[in-house]
C-alpha positions as CSV (number, residue, x, y, z in Angstrom):
1,X,1.6,1.4,-24.9
2,X,-1.5,0.3,-23.7
3,X,-4.7,2.3,-25.4
4,X,-8.0,2.2,-23.9
5,X,-10.3,2.9,-27.1
6,X,-14.1,3.6,-25.6
7,X,-16.3,3.8,-28.6
8,X,-19.9,2.9,-29.1
9,X,-20.0,2.6,-33.3
10,X,-18.4,-0.4,-33.8
11,X,-17.3,0.4,-37.6
12,X,-15.4,3.6,-35.8
13,X,-13.7,1.3,-33.1
14,X,-12.6,-1.7,-35.4
15,X,-11.0,1.0,-37.9
16,X,-9.5,2.9,-35.3
17,X,-8.2,-0.3,-33.2
18,X,-6.9,-1.5,-36.5
19,X,-4.7,1.6,-36.9
20,X,-3.3,1.8,-33.4
21,X,-2.7,-2.0,-33.8
22,X,-0.7,-1.5,-36.8
23,X,1.5,1.0,-35.1
24,X,2.8,-1.6,-32.3
25,X,0.0,-0.7,-29.7
26,X,-2.2,-3.0,-27.3
27,X,-5.7,-1.9,-28.0
28,X,-8.7,-2.8,-25.6
29,X,-11.9,-1.4,-26.6
30,X,-15.1,-0.7,-24.3
31,X,-18.3,0.3,-26.1
32,X,-19.5,2.8,-23.9
33,X,-18.4,5.3,-20.8
34,X,-19.8,3.1,-18.0
35,X,-17.9,-0.3,-19.5
36,X,-15.1,2.0,-20.0
37,X,-14.4,3.3,-16.7
38,X,-15.0,-0.5,-15.5
39,X,-12.1,-1.4,-18.0
40,X,-10.1,1.3,-16.9
41,X,-10.2,0.2,-13.3
42,X,-9.3,-3.2,-14.5
43,X,-6.3,-2.7,-16.8
44,X,-4.9,0.5,-15.6
45,X,-4.5,1.7,-19.5
46,X,-1.5,4.3,-20.8
47,X,-3.8,6.3,-22.8
48,X,-7.6,6.8,-22.6
49,X,-9.3,7.6,-25.9
50,X,-12.4,8.9,-25.0
51,X,-15.6,9.4,-27.3
52,X,-18.1,12.2,-26.3
53,X,-21.4,10.9,-27.0
54,X,-22.4,7.3,-25.8
55,X,-25.4,5.5,-24.6
56,X,-25.6,4.7,-21.1
57,X,-22.5,7.1,-20.3
58,X,-21.2,9.9,-22.4
59,X,-17.1,10.8,-22.4
60,X,-17.4,13.5,-20.0
61,X,-19.0,11.8,-17.2
62,X,-17.0,8.9,-17.7
63,X,-14.1,10.9,-17.5
64,X,-15.3,12.7,-14.2
65,X,-15.2,9.1,-12.8
66,X,-11.7,8.2,-13.9
67,X,-10.6,11.1,-12.4
68,X,-12.2,10.7,-9.2
69,X,-10.8,7.0,-9.1
70,X,-7.1,8.5,-9.7
71,X,-7.1,10.4,-6.6
72,X,-6.7,7.5,-4.7
73,X,-4.1,5.4,-6.6
74,X,-0.4,5.5,-6.6
75,X,-0.2,6.8,-9.9
76,X,-1.1,10.5,-10.6
77,X,-2.4,10.6,-13.9
78,X,-3.4,9.1,-17.3
79,X,-4.0,10.9,-21.0
80,X,-7.3,11.4,-22.0
81,X,-8.3,12.4,-25.4
82,X,-11.3,12.9,-26.8
83,X,-12.3,11.8,-30.1
84,X,-15.1,13.6,-31.8
85,X,-16.7,13.9,-35.6
86,X,-16.9,18.3,-34.7
87,X,-14.4,20.0,-33.0
88,X,-16.5,22.6,-32.0
89,X,-15.1,25.6,-29.3
90,X,-17.5,24.3,-26.6
91,X,-16.9,20.7,-27.1
92,X,-12.9,21.4,-26.5
93,X,-13.9,23.8,-23.6
94,X,-16.4,20.9,-21.8
95,X,-13.3,18.2,-22.8
96,X,-10.6,20.2,-20.7
97,X,-12.9,21.0,-17.9
98,X,-14.2,17.3,-17.5
99,X,-10.3,16.5,-17.0
100,X,-9.3,16.0,-20.8
101,X,-6.0,16.6,-21.9
102,X,-6.5,16.6,-25.9
103,X,-9.1,16.7,-28.6
104,X,-8.9,15.2,-32.2
105,X,-11.4,14.6,-34.7
106,X,-12.2,10.6,-35.9
107,X,-11.4,11.8,-39.4
108,X,-8.0,12.9,-39.0
109,X,-4.9,11.3,-41.3
110,X,-3.2,8.4,-40.3
111,X,0.0,10.1,-40.2
112,X,-1.3,12.7,-37.6
113,X,-2.7,10.1,-35.2
114,X,1.0,8.2,-35.5
115,X,2.4,11.4,-34.6
116,X,0.4,12.0,-31.7
117,X,0.7,8.3,-30.6
118,X,4.6,8.8,-30.3
119,X,4.0,11.7,-28.4
120,X,1.5,9.6,-25.7
121,X,4.5,7.2,-25.7
122,X,6.7,9.8,-24.6
123,X,4.3,10.7,-21.9
124,X,3.5,7.4,-21.0
125,X,7.0,6.6,-19.9
126,X,7.5,10.1,-18.3
127,X,4.6,9.3,-15.9
128,X,6.4,5.9,-15.4
129,X,9.1,6.8,-14.7
130,X,7.4,9.3,-12.1
131,X,5.8,6.5,-10.6
132,X,8.8,4.7,-9.7
133,X,10.6,7.9,-8.0
134,X,7.0,8.7,-5.8
135,X,7.1,4.8,-4.9
136,X,10.6,5.0,-3.6
137,X,10.0,7.9,-2.2
138,X,6.9,7.0,-0.3
139,X,9.2,3.9,1.0
140,X,11.7,5.7,2.0
141,X,9.1,7.8,3.9
142,X,7.6,5.0,5.5
143,X,9.7,2.4,6.3
144,X,12.8,2.6,9.0
145,X,16.4,2.6,7.8
146,X,18.1,0.1,9.7
147,X,15.6,-2.0,9.8
148,X,13.4,-1.7,6.9
149,X,10.2,-2.4,8.8
150,X,7.7,0.5,8.9
151,X,8.9,3.8,11.0
152,X,7.4,5.1,14.0
153,X,5.4,8.2,11.8
154,X,4.2,5.6,9.3
155,X,2.6,3.2,12.0
156,X,1.2,6.3,13.8
157,X,-0.6,7.1,10.8
158,X,-2.1,3.7,10.0
159,X,-3.2,3.1,13.3
160,X,-4.8,6.3,13.5
161,X,-6.7,5.0,10.5
162,X,-7.5,1.1,11.9
163,X,-8.6,2.4,15.1
164,X,-11.0,4.6,13.6
165,X,-12.5,1.9,11.5
166,X,-12.6,-0.7,14.8
167,X,-14.5,2.3,16.4
168,X,-16.7,2.7,13.6
169,X,-17.3,-1.2,13.2
170,X,-17.1,-1.9,16.6
171,X,-14.3,-4.3,16.0
172,X,-11.3,-5.4,17.6
173,X,-8.0,-3.8,17.9
174,X,-4.7,-5.3,19.2
175,X,-0.8,-4.3,20.0
176,X,2.1,-6.3,20.8
177,X,4.8,-4.0,22.1
178,X,8.0,-5.9,21.9
179,X,11.9,-4.9,23.4
180,X,14.8,-7.1,22.7
181,X,16.0,-8.2,26.4
182,X,19.5,-6.6,27.7
183,X,20.0,-4.6,24.6
184,X,22.6,-2.2,26.3
185,X,24.5,-5.4,27.6
186,X,24.4,-6.4,24.1
187,X,25.8,-3.3,22.3
188,X,28.6,-3.1,25.0
189,X,29.4,-6.5,24.8
190,X,29.7,-7.0,20.8
191,X,29.7,-3.3,19.7
192,X,26.9,-1.1,18.1
193,X,28.0,-2.2,14.5
194,X,27.4,-6.0,15.8
195,X,24.0,-4.4,18.0
196,X,22.5,-2.7,14.3
197,X,23.2,-6.5,12.8
198,X,21.0,-7.8,15.7
199,X,18.3,-5.3,15.5
200,X,18.3,-6.0,11.8
201,X,18.2,-9.7,12.3
202,X,15.4,-9.4,14.9
203,X,13.2,-7.1,12.7
204,X,13.4,-9.7,10.1
205,X,12.5,-12.5,12.4
206,X,9.4,-10.4,13.6
207,X,8.3,-9.7,10.2
208,X,8.5,-13.3,8.9
209,X,6.3,-14.4,11.6
210,X,3.9,-11.8,11.4
211,X,3.6,-12.6,7.4
212,X,3.1,-16.0,8.2
213,X,0.5,-15.2,10.8
214,X,-1.3,-13.0,7.7
215,X,-0.9,-16.0,5.3
216,X,-2.1,-18.5,7.9
217,X,-5.6,-16.4,8.1
218,X,-4.8,-16.6,11.7
219,X,-4.5,-12.5,11.4
220,X,-5.3,-10.1,8.7
221,X,-3.4,-7.2,7.5
222,X,-1.3,-7.1,10.5
223,X,2.2,-5.5,10.4
224,X,5.2,-4.7,12.3
225,X,7.3,-1.7,13.0
226,X,10.3,-0.4,14.7
227,X,8.9,1.4,17.5
228,X,11.9,3.0,18.6
229,X,15.6,1.9,19.6
230,X,15.4,-1.5,20.3
231,X,11.5,-1.8,20.8
232,X,9.0,-3.3,18.1
233,X,5.5,-2.9,17.6
234,X,2.8,-5.3,16.1
235,X,-0.4,-4.1,15.1
236,X,-3.5,-6.3,14.5
237,X,-6.6,-4.9,13.7
238,X,-9.9,-6.9,13.8
239,X,-7.7,-9.5,15.4
240,X,-9.1,-12.9,17.1
241,X,-8.1,-13.5,20.8
242,X,-6.1,-17.0,19.6
243,X,-4.8,-15.0,16.7
244,X,-3.5,-12.4,19.0
245,X,-1.8,-14.7,21.3
246,X,-0.4,-17.0,18.7
247,X,1.2,-14.1,17.2
248,X,2.9,-13.1,20.2
249,X,4.1,-16.5,20.6
250,X,5.2,-16.8,17.0
251,X,7.5,-13.7,17.5
252,X,9.3,-14.7,20.4
253,X,9.5,-18.1,19.3
254,X,11.1,-16.5,15.8
255,X,13.3,-14.4,17.3
256,X,14.4,-17.2,19.9
257,X,15.3,-19.3,16.6
258,X,17.9,-16.9,15.6
259,X,20.1,-18.3,18.2
260,X,22.3,-14.8,17.9
261,X,24.7,-15.4,21.0
262,X,24.4,-12.6,23.7
263,X,26.8,-14.0,26.9
264,X,24.9,-11.7,29.0
265,X,21.5,-12.5,28.8
266,X,20.5,-14.5,31.6
267,X,20.4,-18.4,31.3
268,X,19.7,-18.4,27.6
269,X,22.8,-17.3,26.3
270,X,21.0,-16.3,22.7
271,X,19.3,-12.8,21.7
272,X,15.6,-12.8,22.8
273,X,12.5,-10.5,23.3
274,X,10.0,-9.5,25.9
275,X,6.6,-8.9,24.4
276,X,3.2,-7.4,26.4
277,X,0.4,-7.3,24.2
278,X,-3.4,-5.5,24.6
279,X,-6.6,-6.6,22.8
280,X,-9.7,-4.8,22.9
281,X,-13.3,-4.6,21.3
282,X,-13.1,-1.0,19.9
283,X,-16.4,0.8,21.1
284,X,-15.0,4.0,22.3
285,X,-11.7,5.6,24.0
286,X,-8.6,6.6,22.5
287,X,-5.8,4.3,20.9
288,X,-3.0,6.1,23.5
289,X,-5.0,3.6,26.3
290,X,-4.1,0.6,24.5
291,X,-0.5,1.4,23.8
292,X,-0.3,2.5,27.8
293,X,-1.6,-1.3,28.5
294,X,0.6,-3.0,26.0
295,X,3.5,-1.3,27.3
296,X,2.6,-2.3,30.7
297,X,2.2,-5.8,29.9
298,X,5.9,-5.5,28.5
299,X,7.5,-4.6,31.6
300,X,5.0,-7.4,33.2
301,X,7.1,-9.8,30.6
302,X,10.5,-8.1,31.6
303,X,9.9,-8.5,35.5
304,X,8.5,-12.0,35.3
305,X,11.7,-13.3,33.8
306,X,11.9,-11.7,30.2
307,X,12.0,-14.3,26.8
308,X,8.2,-14.4,27.3
309,X,4.9,-12.5,26.6
310,X,2.4,-11.2,28.6
311,X,-1.0,-10.1,27.4
312,X,-4.1,-8.1,28.7
313,X,-7.7,-7.4,27.4
């Protein structure tokens, strides 16, 4: 268990840290509330032991900051135990109201301290298991069951946030809409089970292409999602014109390189995708328009022969 000990008195901190270390715990010391908060954000401990009266920032103020910080994190809560020389009723009430969970006097016996820490170990394990469960639930809620890409619902949430941010900053926003060419014919010819395998392969190829674009720096935080059926989308916030175009071309080429046989896909004989994209400098308007424009570009790509990309801005 990793313990953050926030205590301004060096002698007290050294004694407490030595005792906790002898119990087998990892201890990190901070000498005031501000440093303690900074270290909390950095190391994400399993338990915080917090002194109350400290220079720069007291324990109550530091606890308020920690609880505010936790509201934006994946974990739900970190136990905070206040340490004080006097266990007065007022201190206890203030400690709980500030977001603390327990209250210990600094002169407690080693046996009592050891017992308290054993209880905290159990709580830390429960917290870890809860975090794992929450991550699994989040993944199930955000991912498409067939392809593993982000699902339409999650994509819509991220798009709304990204669009609002782009509008606020006057940045660009881009969308690539793609469709597997002649996919109905593929299903009719090879069967729906093979069709599902095809969609998984296409999704992975697109995802790899987008991640490589992010790694190269040509795009930043771009992501692929399953839009519905055999349709996919790539969202590229704050995209340069060159990065936008290269991302679309990379997706077309990545799918083509799979060389999945498709006898009824025209002259190519393999699975291909058509892509329509739209990129705009955002200052006003609604995100639905850029989707419509990208969709119109997708139809243009299909009408001009498929296995290609058409971009508008």
